[in-house]
C-alpha positions as a Markdown table, in Angstrom:
| # | Residue | x | y | z |
|---|---|---|---|---|
| 1 | Met | -1.8 | 6.6 | -39.2 |
| 2 | Glu | 0.3 | 5.5 | -36.7 |
| 3 | His | -0.6 | 3.4 | -33.8 |
| 4 | Met | -0.5 | 5.4 | -30.4 |
| 5 | Gln | 0.7 | 4.4 | -26.9 |
| 6 | Pro | -0.8 | 5.3 | -23.8 |
| 7 | Gly | 0.2 | 9.2 | -23.6 |
| 8 | Gly | 0.3 | 9.6 | -27.1 |
| 9 | Val | 3.5 | 7.9 | -28.0 |
| 10 | Pro | 3.9 | 6.2 | -31.3 |
| 11 | Asp | 4.5 | 2.7 | -31.6 |
| 12 | Phe | 8.0 | 3.4 | -33.3 |
| 13 | Met | 9.1 | 6.3 | -31.5 |
| 14 | His | 8.6 | 4.1 | -27.7 |
| 15 | Ala | 10.4 | 1.0 | -29.1 |
| 16 | Asn | 13.2 | 3.3 | -30.2 |
| 17 | Leu | 13.3 | 4.9 | -27.1 |
| 18 | Gly | 13.0 | 1.7 | -24.9 |
| 19 | Gly | 14.8 | -0.5 | -27.0 |
| 20 | Ser | 17.8 | 1.5 | -26.9 |
| 21 | Val | 17.9 | 1.3 | -23.8 |
| 22 | Phe | 17.2 | -2.6 | -23.0 |
| 23 | Asp | 19.5 | -3.4 | -26.6 |
| 24 | Ser | 22.2 | -2.3 | -24.1 |
| 25 | Phe | 22.0 | -5.4 | -21.9 |
| 26 | Pro | 24.1 | -8.5 | -22.6 |
| 27 | Cys | 20.9 | -10.6 | -21.6 |
| 28 | Ala | 17.6 | -11.7 | -23.3 |
| 29 | Val | 15.0 | -9.3 | -21.8 |
| 30 | Val | 11.3 | -9.3 | -22.5 |
| 31 | Val | 8.9 | -7.2 | -21.2 |
| 32 | Trp | 5.1 | -8.0 | -21.1 |
| 33 | Asn | 1.8 | -6.4 | -20.2 |
| 34 | Arg | -1.0 | -8.0 | -17.8 |
| 35 | Glu | -2.9 | -9.5 | -20.8 |
| 36 | Arg | 1.1 | -11.6 | -21.4 |
| 37 | Arg | 1.5 | -9.4 | -24.9 |
| 38 | Ala | 5.2 | -8.2 | -25.1 |
| 39 | Thr | 5.7 | -4.7 | -25.2 |
| 40 | Val | 9.7 | -4.7 | -25.6 |
| 41 | Val | 11.9 | -7.4 | -26.8 |
| 42 | Asn | 15.5 | -6.9 | -26.7 |
| 43 | Arg | 18.4 | -7.6 | -29.1 |
| 44 | Ala | 19.9 | -10.7 | -27.1 |
| 45 | Ala | 16.3 | -11.7 | -27.0 |
| 46 | Arg | 15.4 | -12.1 | -30.4 |
| 47 | Glu | 18.8 | -13.6 | -31.2 |
| 48 | Met | 18.4 | -16.4 | -28.9 |
| 49 | Phe | 15.1 | -17.0 | -29.6 |
| 50 | Gly | 14.8 | -16.3 | -33.1 |
| 51 | Phe | 12.9 | -13.4 | -33.7 |
| 52 | Glu | 12.8 | -10.6 | -36.2 |
| 53 | Pro | 12.5 | -7.2 | -34.6 |
| 54 | Gly | 9.3 | -7.0 | -33.6 |
| 55 | Glu | 7.7 | -10.1 | -34.5 |
| 56 | Leu | 6.3 | -10.8 | -31.5 |
| 57 | Glu | 5.1 | -7.5 | -30.2 |
| 58 | Ala | 3.2 | -8.3 | -33.2 |
| 59 | Lys | 2.3 | -11.8 | -32.5 |
| 60 | Ser | 2.9 | -12.7 | -28.5 |
| 61 | Ser | 0.8 | -16.2 | -29.7 |
| 62 | Leu | 4.8 | -16.9 | -30.7 |
| 63 | Trp | 5.6 | -17.3 | -27.2 |
| 64 | Met | 3.1 | -19.9 | -26.4 |
| 65 | Asp | 3.2 | -21.9 | -29.4 |
| 66 | Gly | 7.1 | -22.0 | -28.7 |
| 67 | Ile | 7.2 | -23.8 | -25.0 |
| 68 | His | 6.9 | -27.4 | -25.0 |
| 69 | Ala | 3.9 | -29.2 | -25.2 |
| 70 | Glu | 4.6 | -30.4 | -21.5 |
| 71 | Asp | 6.1 | -27.3 | -19.7 |
| 72 | Gly | 2.9 | -25.3 | -20.6 |
| 73 | Asp | 0.8 | -25.5 | -17.6 |
| 74 | Leu | 4.4 | -25.0 | -15.9 |
| 75 | Phe | 4.3 | -21.9 | -17.4 |
| 76 | Arg | 0.8 | -20.8 | -17.2 |
| 77 | Ala | 0.9 | -21.9 | -13.5 |
| 78 | Ala | 4.0 | -19.9 | -12.9 |
| 79 | Trp | 2.4 | -16.7 | -14.7 |
| 80 | Asn | -0.5 | -16.6 | -12.7 |
| 81 | Lys | 1.1 | -16.7 | -9.2 |
| 82 | Leu | 2.3 | -13.2 | -10.8 |
| 83 | Met | -1.1 | -12.4 | -11.4 |
| 84 | Ala | -2.4 | -13.4 | -8.1 |
| 85 | Gly | 0.4 | -10.8 | -6.3 |
| 86 | Glu | 3.6 | -12.8 | -6.1 |
| 87 | Lys | 6.4 | -10.6 | -7.1 |
| 88 | Arg | 8.7 | -12.5 | -8.5 |
| 89 | Ile | 9.1 | -16.4 | -9.9 |
| 90 | Ser | 11.8 | -18.5 | -11.6 |
| 91 | Cys | 11.2 | -21.3 | -13.3 |
| 92 | Asp | 12.5 | -24.2 | -16.1 |
| 93 | Tyr | 11.1 | -25.3 | -19.4 |
| 94 | Arg | 12.1 | -26.3 | -23.2 |
| 95 | Phe | 11.2 | -24.1 | -25.5 |
| 96 | Ile | 11.2 | -24.2 | -28.9 |
| 97 | Arg | 11.7 | -21.9 | -32.3 |
| 98 | Gly | 13.0 | -23.9 | -35.9 |
| 99 | Glu | 16.3 | -25.8 | -35.3 |
| 100 | Lys | 16.7 | -23.9 | -31.7 |
| 101 | Lys | 15.8 | -26.3 | -29.2 |
| 102 | Phe | 16.6 | -26.1 | -25.6 |
| 103 | Trp | 15.8 | -25.7 | -22.1 |
| 104 | Ile | 15.6 | -21.9 | -20.4 |
| 105 | Arg | 15.5 | -20.3 | -17.3 |
| 106 | Asp | 12.9 | -17.4 | -16.9 |
| 107 | Val | 13.2 | -15.2 | -14.2 |
| 108 | Ser | 10.1 | -12.7 | -13.8 |
| 109 | Val | 9.7 | -9.7 | -12.0 |
| 110 | Cys | 6.2 | -7.9 | -11.4 |
| 111 | Arg | 5.2 | -4.3 | -10.9 |
| 112 | Asp | 1.8 | -2.3 | -10.5 |
| 113 | Gly | 1.7 | 1.3 | -12.2 |
| 114 | Asp | 2.0 | 3.9 | -10.2 |
| 115 | Asp | -1.6 | 4.5 | -10.0 |
| 116 | Gly | -2.7 | 0.7 | -9.2 |
| 117 | Ala | -3.0 | -0.1 | -12.5 |
| 118 | Gly | -0.1 | -0.6 | -16.0 |
| 119 | Arg | 1.1 | -4.2 | -14.7 |
| 120 | Thr | 4.0 | -5.1 | -16.5 |
| 121 | Ile | 6.5 | -8.4 | -16.4 |
| 122 | Thr | 9.8 | -7.9 | -16.7 |
| 123 | Ser | 11.8 | -11.2 | -17.7 |
| 124 | Val | 15.0 | -12.4 | -18.4 |
| 125 | Tyr | 15.9 | -15.4 | -19.7 |
| 126 | Ala | 18.8 | -17.9 | -19.7 |
| 127 | Asp | 19.9 | -20.8 | -21.8 |
| 128 | Val | 20.5 | -23.9 | -19.4 |
| 129 | Ser | 20.3 | -26.6 | -22.0 |
| 130 | Asp | 24.0 | -27.9 | -20.2 |
| 131 | Leu | 22.8 | -27.9 | -16.7 |
| 132 | His | 19.1 | -30.3 | -17.3 |
| 133 | Arg | 21.8 | -32.7 | -19.8 |
| 134 | Glu | 24.0 | -33.2 | -16.2 |
| 135 | Arg | 21.0 | -33.1 | -14.8 |
| 136 | Arg | 22.4 | -30.3 | -12.0 |
| 137 | Arg | 19.0 | -28.9 | -10.2 |
| 138 | Asp | 20.8 | -26.4 | -7.4 |
| 139 | Trp | 21.9 | -23.8 | -9.6 |
| 140 | Asp | 22.6 | -20.8 | -8.0 |
| 141 | Asp | 20.1 | -17.7 | -9.7 |
| 142 | Arg | 20.6 | -15.0 | -7.4 |
| 143 | Arg | 22.5 | -13.2 | -10.7 |
| 144 | Phe | 19.3 | -13.1 | -12.6 |
| 145 | Glu | 17.3 | -12.4 | -9.9 |
| 146 | Glu | 19.9 | -9.1 | -9.6 |
| 147 | Ile | 19.7 | -8.6 | -13.0 |
| 148 | Gly | 16.0 | -9.6 | -13.2 |
| 149 | Asp | 15.8 | -6.5 | -10.3 |
| 150 | Ile | 17.8 | -4.2 | -12.0 |
| 151 | Ile | 16.2 | -4.2 | -15.1 |
| 152 | Asp | 12.8 | -3.5 | -13.2 |
| 153 | Ser | 14.0 | -0.8 | -11.6 |
| 154 | Met | 15.2 | 0.4 | -14.6 |
| 155 | Val | 11.9 | 0.2 | -16.3 |
| 156 | His | 10.5 | 3.2 | -14.3 |
| 157 | Gly | 13.0 | 4.7 | -13.4 |
| 158 | Ile | 13.5 | 6.0 | -17.0 |
| 159 | Lys | 9.7 | 5.5 | -17.6 |
| 160 | Asn | 9.0 | 9.4 | -16.6 |
| 161 | Asp | 11.9 | 10.1 | -19.0 |
| 162 | Leu | 10.2 | 8.8 | -21.8 |
| 163 | Gln | 7.0 | 10.5 | -21.5 |
| 164 | Ile | 9.0 | 14.0 | -21.1 |
| 165 | Ile | 10.5 | 13.6 | -24.5 |
| 166 | Ser | 7.5 | 12.0 | -26.8 |
| 167 | Ser | 5.4 | 14.4 | -25.1 |
| 168 | Gly | 7.8 | 17.0 | -26.9 |
| 169 | Phe | 8.8 | 15.0 | -29.5 |
| 170 | Asp | 4.9 | 15.6 | -30.0 |
| 171 | Leu | 4.9 | 19.3 | -29.8 |
| 172 | Met | 7.1 | 19.6 | -32.1 |
| 173 | Cys | 6.0 | 18.1 | -34.4 |
| 174 | Leu | 2.0 | 19.3 | -33.8 |
| 175 | Thr | 4.1 | 23.3 | -34.0 |
| 176 | Thr | 6.9 | 25.0 | -35.9 |
| 177 | Gly | 9.2 | 24.0 | -32.9 |
| 178 | Ser | 9.9 | 27.8 | -31.8 |
| 179 | Glu | 6.9 | 27.4 | -29.9 |
| 180 | Val | 8.7 | 24.9 | -27.7 |
| 181 | Thr | 9.9 | 26.5 | -24.4 |
| 182 | Asp | 10.4 | 23.8 | -22.3 |
| 183 | Tyr | 13.5 | 22.6 | -23.9 |
| 184 | Gln | 16.0 | 22.0 | -20.6 |
| 185 | Ser | 13.0 | 19.1 | -19.2 |
| 186 | Leu | 14.0 | 17.6 | -23.2 |
| 187 | Leu | 17.4 | 17.9 | -23.1 |
| 188 | Glu | 17.7 | 16.8 | -19.6 |
| 189 | Ser | 15.9 | 13.5 | -19.7 |
| 190 | Ile | 17.7 | 12.2 | -22.9 |
| 191 | Gln | 21.3 | 12.7 | -21.0 |
| 192 | Arg | 19.3 | 10.7 | -18.4 |
| 193 | Ile | 18.4 | 8.3 | -20.2 |
| 194 | Ser | 21.9 | 8.4 | -22.4 |
| 195 | Arg | 23.7 | 8.2 | -18.8 |
| 196 | Thr | 21.9 | 4.6 | -18.0 |
| 197 | Ile | 22.5 | 3.1 | -20.8 |
| 198 | Leu | 26.5 | 4.1 | -20.4 |
| 199 | Glu | 25.7 | 2.4 | -16.6 |
| 200 | Leu | 24.8 | -0.4 | -18.0 |
| 201 | Arg | 27.4 | -1.0 | -20.2 |
| 202 | Glu | 29.9 | -0.6 | -17.3 |
| 203 | Phe | 27.6 | -2.8 | -14.8 |
| 204 | Phe | 27.6 | -5.7 | -17.0 |
| 205 | Ser | 30.6 | -4.9 | -20.4 |
| 206 | Pro | 33.3 | -3.9 | -17.7 |
| 207 | Arg | 36.2 | -3.4 | -20.3 |
| 208 | Glu | 39.1 | -4.5 | -19.5 |
| 209 | Pro | 40.9 | -2.6 | -16.9 |
| 210 | Lys | 44.4 | -0.5 | -17.5 |
| 211 | Phe | 46.9 | 0.2 | -15.0 |
| 212 | Ser | 49.0 | 2.8 | -14.3 |
| 213 | Arg | 50.7 | 4.8 | -11.1 |
| 214 | Ala | 49.6 | 7.3 | -9.8 |
| 215 | Ser | 49.5 | 9.5 | -6.4 |
| 216 | Pro | 46.0 | 9.1 | -4.9 |
| 217 | Lys | 46.4 | 12.8 | -3.8 |
| 218 | Ala | 47.0 | 14.3 | -6.7 |
| 219 | Ile | 43.6 | 12.1 | -8.1 |
| 220 | Leu | 41.0 | 12.8 | -6.0 |
| 221 | Glu | 42.3 | 16.8 | -5.9 |
| 222 | Glu | 41.2 | 16.3 | -10.1 |
| 223 | Leu | 38.3 | 15.1 | -8.8 |
| 224 | Val | 37.1 | 17.9 | -6.0 |
| 225 | Arg | 38.2 | 20.5 | -8.7 |
| 226 | Asp | 35.8 | 19.2 | -11.4 |
| 227 | Thr | 33.1 | 18.4 | -8.5 |
| 228 | Gln | 33.3 | 21.9 | -6.3 |
| 229 | Thr | 31.3 | 24.0 | -8.6 |
| 230 | Lys | 28.3 | 22.0 | -9.1 |
| 231 | Leu | 28.5 | 21.0 | -4.9 |
| 232 | Arg | 28.4 | 24.5 | -4.3 |
| 233 | Arg | 25.4 | 26.0 | -6.5 |
| 234 | Gln | 23.8 | 23.5 | -4.1 |
| 235 | Asn | 24.8 | 24.9 | -1.4 |
| 236 | Ile | 27.5 | 22.3 | -0.2 |
| 237 | Glu | 30.7 | 22.2 | 1.6 |
| 238 | Leu | 33.8 | 20.2 | 0.6 |
| 239 | Arg | 36.9 | 19.7 | 2.5 |
| 240 | Val | 39.5 | 17.4 | 1.6 |
| 241 | Arg | 41.6 | 15.5 | 4.6 |
| 242 | Cys | 44.9 | 13.0 | 3.6 |
| 243 | Gln | 45.9 | 11.2 | 6.1 |
| 244 | Gly | 49.8 | 10.6 | 6.4 |
| 245 | Ala | 52.5 | 9.8 | 3.4 |
| 246 | Met | 50.6 | 9.8 | -0.6 |
| 247 | Pro | 53.3 | 6.8 | -2.4 |
| 248 | Leu | 52.6 | 6.2 | -6.1 |
| 249 | Val | 50.6 | 3.4 | -6.4 |
| 250 | Arg | 49.6 | 0.9 | -9.4 |
| 251 | Leu | 46.1 | 1.1 | -9.9 |
| 252 | Asp | 42.4 | 1.5 | -13.1 |
| 253 | Trp | 42.5 | 5.7 | -11.6 |
| 254 | Asn | 39.7 | 6.1 | -14.4 |
| 255 | Glu | 37.1 | 3.0 | -12.1 |
| 256 | Phe | 38.4 | 5.2 | -9.1 |
| 257 | Arg | 37.8 | 8.1 | -10.5 |
| 258 | Thr | 33.7 | 6.8 | -11.3 |
| 259 | Val | 33.8 | 5.2 | -7.9 |
| 260 | Leu | 34.3 | 8.7 | -6.5 |
| 261 | Gly | 32.4 | 10.5 | -8.8 |
| 262 | Gln | 28.9 | 8.3 | -8.0 |
| 263 | Val | 29.4 | 8.3 | -4.1 |
| 264 | Ile | 30.0 | 12.1 | -4.3 |
| 265 | Glu | 27.2 | 12.7 | -6.5 |
| 266 | Phe | 25.1 | 10.3 | -4.3 |
| 267 | Ala | 26.0 | 12.3 | -1.2 |
| 268 | Gly | 25.2 | 15.5 | -2.8 |
| 269 | Phe | 21.6 | 13.5 | -3.6 |
| 270 | Leu | 21.3 | 13.1 | 0.5 |
| 271 | Leu | 22.0 | 16.9 | 1.3 |
| 272 | Pro | 19.3 | 18.5 | -0.9 |
| 273 | Ser | 19.4 | 21.8 | 1.7 |
| 274 | Gly | 23.1 | 22.3 | 1.5 |
| 275 | Gly | 25.5 | 21.0 | 3.8 |
| 276 | Gln | 28.7 | 19.8 | 4.5 |
| 277 | Leu | 31.6 | 16.9 | 2.7 |
| 278 | Glu | 34.1 | 15.1 | 4.1 |
| 279 | Leu | 36.6 | 13.1 | 2.6 |
| 280 | Lys | 39.1 | 11.5 | 4.1 |
| 281 | Ile | 41.8 | 9.6 | 2.7 |
| 282 | Gly | 44.9 | 7.1 | 3.3 |
| 283 | Val | 47.1 | 4.4 | 2.4 |
| 284 | Gln | 48.7 | 2.0 | 4.4 |
| 285 | Glu | 51.3 | -1.2 | 3.1 |
| 286 | His | 50.0 | -4.9 | 4.4 |
| 287 | Gln | 52.1 | -7.6 | 3.7 |
| 288 | Gly | 53.5 | -6.0 | 0.1 |
| 289 | Lys | 50.3 | -4.6 | -0.9 |
| 290 | His | 49.0 | -0.8 | -0.5 |
| 291 | Gln | 45.6 | -0.5 | 1.2 |
| 292 | Ile | 43.8 | 2.8 | 0.2 |
| 293 | Gly | 41.0 | 3.6 | 2.9 |
| 294 | Leu | 38.4 | 6.2 | 2.4 |
| 295 | Gln | 35.4 | 7.7 | 3.9 |
| 296 | Ile | 32.8 | 10.1 | 2.7 |
| 297 | Ser | 31.1 | 12.0 | 5.5 |
| 298 | Cys | 27.9 | 14.5 | 4.5 |
| 299 | Ala | 26.9 | 16.1 | 7.7 |
| 300 | Ser | 23.4 | 18.0 | 7.0 |
| 301 | Ala | 21.8 | 19.7 | 9.8 |
| 302 | Thr | 18.0 | 18.2 | 9.6 |
| 303 | Ser | 17.5 | 14.5 | 9.5 |
| 304 | Leu | 18.9 | 12.1 | 6.5 |
| 305 | Thr | 16.1 | 10.6 | 5.1 |
| 306 | Ile | 17.2 | 7.8 | 4.2 |
| 307 | Lys | 17.8 | 4.1 | 5.3 |
| 308 | Glu | 21.2 | 3.0 | 5.6 |
| 309 | Asn | 19.7 | -0.5 | 3.9 |
| 310 | Asp | 18.4 | 1.5 | 0.6 |
| 311 | Val | 21.6 | 3.3 | 0.1 |
| 312 | Phe | 22.3 | -0.1 | -2.9 |
| 313 | Arg | 19.1 | -0.1 | -4.3 |
| 314 | Pro | 19.5 | 0.4 | -8.0 |
| 315 | Phe | 18.0 | 3.7 | -9.4 |
| 316 | Leu | 16.6 | 4.8 | -5.6 |
| 317 | Lys | 15.0 | 8.2 | -6.1 |
| 318 | Val | 16.7 | 10.3 | -3.5 |
| 319 | Asn | 15.0 | 13.8 | -2.1 |
| 320 | Gly | 13.3 | 14.1 | -5.8 |
| 321 | Arg | 17.0 | 12.9 | -7.5 |
| 322 | Gln | 17.1 | 9.7 | -9.8 |
| 323 | Ala | 20.3 | 8.4 | -8.6 |
| 324 | Gly | 20.4 | 5.3 | -11.3 |
| 325 | Leu | 23.3 | 2.5 | -10.5 |
| 326 | Gly | 24.8 | 5.3 | -8.1 |
| 327 | Ile | 26.2 | 3.2 | -5.2 |
| 328 | Ala | 25.1 | -0.1 | -6.9 |
| 329 | Leu | 27.8 | 0.2 | -9.4 |
| 330 | Ala | 30.1 | 1.6 | -7.7 |
| 331 | Lys | 30.4 | -1.5 | -5.4 |
| 332 | Gln | 30.3 | -3.5 | -8.3 |
| 333 | Ile | 33.3 | -1.6 | -9.3 |
| 334 | Leu | 35.0 | -1.7 | -6.4 |
| 335 | Gly | 34.3 | -5.8 | -6.2 |
| 336 | Arg | 36.9 | -6.1 | -9.3 |
| 337 | His | 39.3 | -4.6 | -7.4 |
| 338 | Asn | 39.2 | -6.2 | -4.1 |
| 339 | Gly | 37.6 | -3.8 | -2.7 |
| 340 | Asp | 34.3 | -3.0 | -0.8 |
| 341 | Ile | 32.1 | -0.2 | 0.1 |
| 342 | Ser | 29.7 | 0.4 | 3.2 |
| 343 | Phe | 27.0 | 2.8 | 4.6 |
| 344 | Gln | 26.2 | 4.3 | 7.8 |
| 345 | Lys | 24.2 | 6.7 | 10.0 |
| 346 | Pro | 26.5 | 7.3 | 13.3 |
| 347 | Asn | 23.3 | 9.7 | 14.1 |
| 348 | Pro | 20.0 | 11.1 | 12.0 |
| 349 | Arg | 21.9 | 13.9 | 10.3 |
| 350 | Arg | 25.1 | 12.3 | 8.9 |
| 351 | Gly | 26.1 | 10.0 | 6.4 |
| 352 | Leu | 29.3 | 7.9 | 7.0 |
| 353 | Phe | 31.0 | 5.9 | 2.9 |
| 354 | Thr | 33.7 | 3.8 | 4.1 |
| 355 | Ile | 35.9 | 2.4 | 1.3 |
| 356 | Ser | 38.2 | 0.2 | 0.9 |
| 357 | Leu | 40.2 | -0.9 | -2.0 |
| 358 | Glu | 43.3 | -2.6 | -2.5 |
| 359 | Ala | 46.5 | -1.0 | -5.3 |
| 360 | Asn | 47.8 | -3.9 | -7.7 |
């Protein structure tokens, strides 16, 4: 009989659902439970350390077997800090697996489950052998800490969706299928996870930019047409104002649409009882280059619950809605085009996104 995870999820199903998400990361990731048992090992980690699919999950002692004898105490001390309540650790140690011998950097983030139990540790690994050969110990690991935070948030962000999907599959296996009435929740959960995978790929493995010349006004009007119906259902009024001339500018307009789509959707989440969204766009020329300026303001009849500093957190839950990578993805895309985005609350009932972007 198939072994079941807590909540009635078969092992093979849990691996397929969770693993497909983690395999989209280009970096090595392992998720551990508090007993130091691996529950998810993504494809990049298997390739990096030479594990077969399911091997480390079945025998987690292989990890300690691979750590160099002189570094075992260092690893255990770091792990004990996590168990004692520290939220994040970062340490370097040597790892040996067959012919593979290298230094790894381990950045691990710890979080307790919503009910105070079910502690999980999400670990991101990088090969830093070159750094140790050059005796460099001042390498900046902020990028890996950022990845660790995103993965940690993603794990908890999709947990409910995985449970809904698994419960739906269980019910279909136990019935004829025609008795399952909540197909909409099952479909929405699958769609959210699929979107998460696409956003992760865009965030960590961006495609090559494709530039073309177009009018910002035309692109904005096209996007508004695509989103207006959905916003009306949320009782949100959308207005657009173009300031000054709108010349043709050269830009990756697909990425521009992605940024605007993420910001407009997030702004809509801030207005659960309806309200107004206003978009202002202008183009200026500075030192021979076009600068695109965009403001998106949201006005509510009640106070906005979000804090200014929380807007850029990945997988943030806003008024009961899961925002995914959201504004964090928009900010990363803008950074690739010498652009930026900021958020302010001029007053408790109004939020203001300001986007600046340099056209190529």
